[in-house]
C-alpha positions as CSV (number, residue, x, y, z in Angstrom):
1,M,101.5,79.8,117.4
2,S,99.0,78.7,114.8
3,D,99.4,79.4,111.1
4,C,96.5,81.9,111.2
5,E,98.1,83.7,114.1
6,K,101.5,83.9,112.3
7,V,99.8,85.2,109.1
8,A,98.0,87.8,111.1
9,E,101.2,88.9,112.9
10,I,103.0,89.3,109.6
11,L,100.1,91.3,108.1
12,K,99.9,93.5,111.2
13,A,103.6,94.2,111.0
14,L,103.2,95.2,107.4
15,G,100.3,97.5,108.2
16,H,102.2,100.8,108.3
17,P,103.6,102.7,105.2
18,T,107.0,103.2,106.8
19,R,107.4,99.5,107.4
20,V,106.4,98.8,103.8
21,K,109.0,101.3,102.6
22,I,111.6,99.6,104.7
23,I,110.8,96.2,103.2
24,K,110.8,97.7,99.7
25,Y,114.3,99.2,100.4
26,L,115.6,95.9,101.8
27,A,114.2,93.9,98.9
28,D,117.4,94.4,96.9
29,G,119.7,93.3,99.7
30,E,121.1,93.8,103.2
31,K,121.3,97.4,104.4
32,C,122.7,99.0,107.6
33,V,120.3,101.1,109.7
34,K,122.0,104.3,108.8
35,E,121.5,103.6,105.1
36,I,117.8,103.0,105.8
37,W,117.0,106.2,107.6
38,Q,119.1,108.3,105.2
39,E,117.4,106.7,102.2
40,L,113.9,107.0,103.6
41,E,114.6,110.5,105.1
42,I,113.1,109.4,108.4
43,P,114.6,110.0,111.9
44,Q,116.8,107.2,113.2
45,P,114.7,106.5,116.3
46,T,111.5,106.2,114.1
47,V,113.3,103.7,111.8
48,S,114.5,101.7,114.8
49,Q,110.9,101.4,116.2
50,H,109.6,100.1,112.9
51,I,112.6,97.8,112.5
52,N,111.8,96.3,115.9
53,I,108.3,95.5,114.9
54,L,109.5,93.8,111.7
55,K,112.1,91.8,113.6
56,N,109.6,90.7,116.2
57,A,107.3,89.4,113.5
58,G,110.2,87.4,112.0
59,I,110.1,89.4,108.8
60,I,113.7,90.8,109.0
61,S,116.9,89.7,110.7
62,Y,120.1,91.5,111.6
63,K,123.8,91.0,112.1
64,K,126.3,93.2,113.9
65,D,129.2,94.4,111.9
66,G,131.4,96.2,114.4
67,V,129.4,99.2,115.5
68,K,127.0,98.9,112.5
69,T,123.8,96.9,112.6
70,C,122.7,95.6,109.2
71,Y,119.3,94.2,108.3
72,K,118.0,91.8,105.7
73,I,114.7,90.2,104.8
74,E,114.3,86.9,106.6
75,D,110.9,86.0,105.2
76,P,110.9,86.6,101.4
77,R,107.1,86.0,101.3
78,V,106.6,89.6,102.4
79,I,108.1,90.8,99.2
80,D,105.6,88.8,97.3
81,I,102.8,90.2,99.4
82,I,103.9,93.7,98.8
83,K,104.3,93.0,95.1
84,L,100.7,91.7,94.9
85,L,99.3,94.7,96.6
86,S,101.5,97.4,95.0
87,E,100.9,99.4,91.9
88,E,104.6,100.2,91.6
89,E,107.5,97.8,91.2
90,V,109.3,96.5,94.4
């Protein structure tokens, strides 16, 4: 995959308000999926769909902790991208 294709993939993955909210929430550290959907007040299946898009783009990664699945930002450049484009603090 070329650099331009990778950049486009990241930007495409960030192209939804819910995914931006997930990144902002994960910016301060690893969170489990239950914490994400409770904090964002979004149904769990919806959060899982958006998380899969972010994972497939290489933006976030996960680890299993027993029955819990926890996520963290894998590519910190996305935080910088969101900071550059946001009017509010990340």
